C-alpha positions in Angstrom: 20.6 -41.8 -9.4 19.9 -44.5 -11.9 21.0 -42.4 -14.8 24.5 -41.9 -13.3 24.8 -45.6 -12.7 23.8 -46.4 -16.3 26.3 -43.8 -17.7 29.1 -45.0 -15.4 28.4 -48.6 -16.4 28.6 -47.7 -20.1 31.8 -45.8 -19.7 33.3 -48.8 -17.9 32.3 -51.1 -20.7 33.8 -48.8 -23.3 37.0 -48.7 -21.4 37.1 -52.5 -21.2 36.6 -52.7 -25.0 39.4 -50.2 -25.6 41.8 -52.1 -23.3 41.0 -55.5 -25.0 41.5 -53.9 -28.4 44.9 -52.5 -27.4 46.0 -55.8 -25.8 44.9 -57.9 -28.8 46.6 -55.9 -31.5 47.1 -57.9 -34.6 44.7 -60.7 -33.6 41.9 -59.5 -35.9 39.8 -57.9 -33.2 36.3 -57.0 -34.4 34.5 -56.1 -31.1 33.6 -57.1 -27.6 30.3 -57.4 -25.8 30.1 -57.2 -22.0 27.2 -59.0 -20.3 26.3 -59.2 -16.6 25.5 -62.7 -15.2 24.9 -64.0 -11.6 28.3 -65.6 -11.7 30.1 -62.4 -12.9 30.9 -60.4 -16.0 30.8 -62.3 -19.3 32.9 -60.8 -22.1 32.4 -62.1 -25.6 35.4 -61.3 -27.9 34.8 -61.4 -31.7 38.0 -62.1 -33.6 39.1 -63.5 -36.9 42.1 -65.2 -35.3 40.9 -66.9 -32.1 44.1 -68.9 -31.8 46.1 -65.7 -31.2 43.6 -64.6 -28.6 43.9 -67.8 -26.7 47.7 -68.2 -27.1 49.8 -71.3 -26.3 48.1 -73.4 -23.6 45.7 -70.5 -22.9 48.5 -68.1 -21.8 47.1 -64.9 -23.5 43.6 -65.4 -22.3 44.8 -66.0 -18.7 46.9 -62.9 -18.7 43.9 -60.9 -20.1 41.6 -62.1 -17.4 44.1 -61.2 -14.7 44.6 -57.7 -16.2 40.8 -57.1 -16.3 40.5 -58.2 -12.7 43.2 -55.9 -11.5 42.5 -52.8 -13.6 38.6 -52.7 -13.7 37.9 -54.5 -10.4 36.0 -57.4 -11.9 35.1 -60.2 -9.6 34.9 -63.2 -11.9 35.3 -62.2 -15.6 34.5 -65.0 -18.0 35.9 -64.6 -21.5 34.4 -66.3 -24.5 35.8 -66.1 -28.1 33.6 -66.0 -31.2 35.2 -66.4 -34.6 34.2 -63.9 -37.4 33.1 -66.0 -40.3 33.8 -63.4 -43.0 36.5 -60.9 -41.9 36.4 -59.1 -45.2 33.0 -57.7 -44.4 34.1 -56.3 -41.0 35.4 -52.7 -41.1 37.5 -53.1 -37.9 39.4 -56.1 -39.2 39.9 -54.5 -42.7 41.2 -51.3 -41.1 43.5 -53.2 -38.8 44.9 -55.1 -41.8 45.6 -51.9 -43.7 47.3 -50.2 -40.7 49.5 -53.3 -39.9 50.5 -53.6 -43.5 51.4 -49.9 -43.7 53.5 -50.3 -40.6 55.2 -53.4 -42.0 55.8 -52.3 -45.7 55.9 -48.6 -45.3 54.3 -45.9 -47.4 55.9 -47.1 -50.6 53.2 -49.7 -51.3 50.2 -48.0 -49.8 48.3 -47.9 -53.1 48.5 -51.6 -53.8 47.4 -52.3 -50.2 44.3 -50.1 -50.5 43.2 -51.4 -53.9 43.8 -55.0 -52.9 41.7 -54.6 -49.7 38.9 -52.9 -51.6 38.8 -55.7 -54.1 38.7 -58.3 -51.4 35.8 -56.6 -49.7 33.8 -56.4 -52.9 34.6 -60.0 -53.8 33.2 -61.0 -50.4 29.8 -59.6 -51.4 29.7 -56.1 -50.0 27.7 -53.5 -51.7 30.3 -50.8 -51.4 33.5 -49.7 -49.6 35.4 -46.5 -49.1 38.9 -46.2 -47.7 40.5 -42.9 -46.5 44.2 -42.5 -45.6 45.4 -39.2 -44.3 48.9 -38.3 -43.3 52.4 -37.9 -44.8 52.0 -40.6 -47.4 54.1 -40.9 -49.5 55.7 -37.5 -49.4 56.6 -35.2 -46.5 53.4 -33.2 -47.0 50.2 -34.5 -45.5 47.3 -35.2 -47.8 44.3 -37.5 -48.0 44.0 -40.5 -50.3 40.5 -41.8 -51.1 39.5 -45.1 -52.7 35.9 -46.1 -53.2 34.2 -49.1 -54.9 30.6 -50.0 -55.4 27.6 -48.2 -53.8 27.8 -46.5 -50.5 25.4 -44.2 -48.6 27.0 -40.9 -47.4 24.1 -39.2 -45.5 20.8 -39.9 -43.9 19.6 -42.7 -41.7 20.9 -45.5 -44.0 24.4 -44.1 -43.6 24.2 -44.2 -39.8 22.5 -47.6 -39.4 23.6 -49.7 -42.4 27.3 -48.5 -42.9 30.0 -50.1 -40.8 32.8 -47.5 -40.0 36.1 -48.1 -38.3 39.0 -45.7 -37.4 42.6 -46.9 -37.0 46.1 -45.4 -36.7 49.3 -46.5 -38.3 52.6 -45.3 -36.8 55.2 -44.8 -39.6 58.6 -43.2 -39.6 57.2 -40.1 -41.4 54.5 -39.7 -38.7 51.1 -40.9 -37.7 48.7 -42.0 -40.5 45.0 -42.2 -40.0 42.9 -45.0 -41.7 39.1 -44.8 -42.1 37.1 -47.7 -43.6 33.4 -47.6 -44.5 31.7 -50.8 -45.6 28.1 -51.4 -46.7 27.4 -55.1 -46.1 25.3 -57.3 -48.4 21.6 -57.8 -47.8 20.8 -54.2 -46.8 17.3 -53.0 -47.7 17.5 -49.3 -48.6 14.5 -46.9 -48.6 15.2 -46.0 -52.3 15.3 -49.7 -53.4 12.6 -50.3 -56.0 11.0 -53.6 -57.0 9.6 -53.4 -60.5 5.9 -54.2 -60.9 6.5 -56.4 -63.9 8.5 -58.9 -61.9 5.7 -59.0 -59.3 3.1 -59.5 -62.1 5.2 -62.3 -63.6 5.5 -64.0 -60.2 1.7 -63.8 -59.7 1.2 -65.3 -63.2 3.5 -68.1 -62.6 1.8 -68.9 -59.3 -1.7 -68.8 -61.0 -0.5 -71.1 -63.7 0.9 -73.6 -61.2 -2.4 -73.6 -59.3 -4.4 -74.2 -62.5 -2.1 -77.1 -63.5 -2.6 -78.6 -60.0 -6.4 -78.3 -60.3 -6.4 -79.9 -63.8 -4.3 -82.8 -62.5 -6.8 -83.3 -59.6 -9.7 -83.3 -62.0 -8.1 -85.8 -64.3 -7.3 -88.1 -61.3 -11.0 -87.9 -60.2 -12.2 -88.8 -63.7 -9.8 -91.8 -63.9 -11.1 -93.0 -60.5 -14.7 -92.7 -61.7 -13.9 -94.7 -64.9 -12.2 -97.4 -62.9 -15.2 -97.7 -60.5 -17.7 -97.8 -63.5 -15.7 -100.6 -65.2 -15.8 -102.6 -61.9 -19.5 -102.2 -61.6 -20.1 -103.3 -65.3 -18.0 -106.4 -64.7 -20.0 -107.3 -61.6 -23.3 -106.9 -63.5 -22.1 -109.1 -66.4 -21.1 -111.9 -63.9 -24.5 -111.7 -62.2 -26.4 -111.9 -65.6 -24.3 -115.0 -66.7 -24.9 -117.0 -63.5 -28.6 -118.2 -64.4 -27.5 -119.2 -67.9 -24.7 -121.3 -66.4 -27.1 -122.9 -64.0 -29.6 -123.9 -66.8 -26.8 -125.5 -68.9 -25.8 -127.5 -65.8 -29.4 -128.8 -65.3 -29.7 -130.0 -68.9 
């Protein structure tokens, strides 16, 4: 059945993404796209640190290709690396930074880590961000800490399509801590966004004024050309009238 083939193919692609994410921990992994080509499978890895993905003299990427061949039975996997231009607008990269910093510094400085990452995301141009941390932080009792900045949709179609969500896990001495990051990127057109009519009217007025000025300039140029032509014709007429008088004077 075609449906079973499609489902099995998608499951395999998801497993490949999970394996790449686990093997590239700390390299700023954003996502991976698997494409089928006549030469073999083409895997595009999006990362904020492409140097760590490649490794010294391409060691990491060679090991990754061999592991993909052996584990997923890929004939000729071709790996390409694409650098993420603005990592502060990617929920996966931000969540990975928070989890790695929690594992490095512990739960004592978790508030400064959360607030700093939220400010960085807003300074990058995002419309809104929400960070959730759940676990035994900082005490022995589990609780949920929430930090939100800006404007963020929570329900409806905009929350599904326009909000970037990522889930990560930080392993601390007190236990496992979950990290959830939600980011609304810039340039999102929401259904409740309103454009005032006054601004549209002002723009139309400015356009009409510009067109009127252009027409006036064209009319003035035409008038000037007519005047120049008339002056030339007058000069030619005066020269023709003065020719017989000059001839009479010469005969005398």
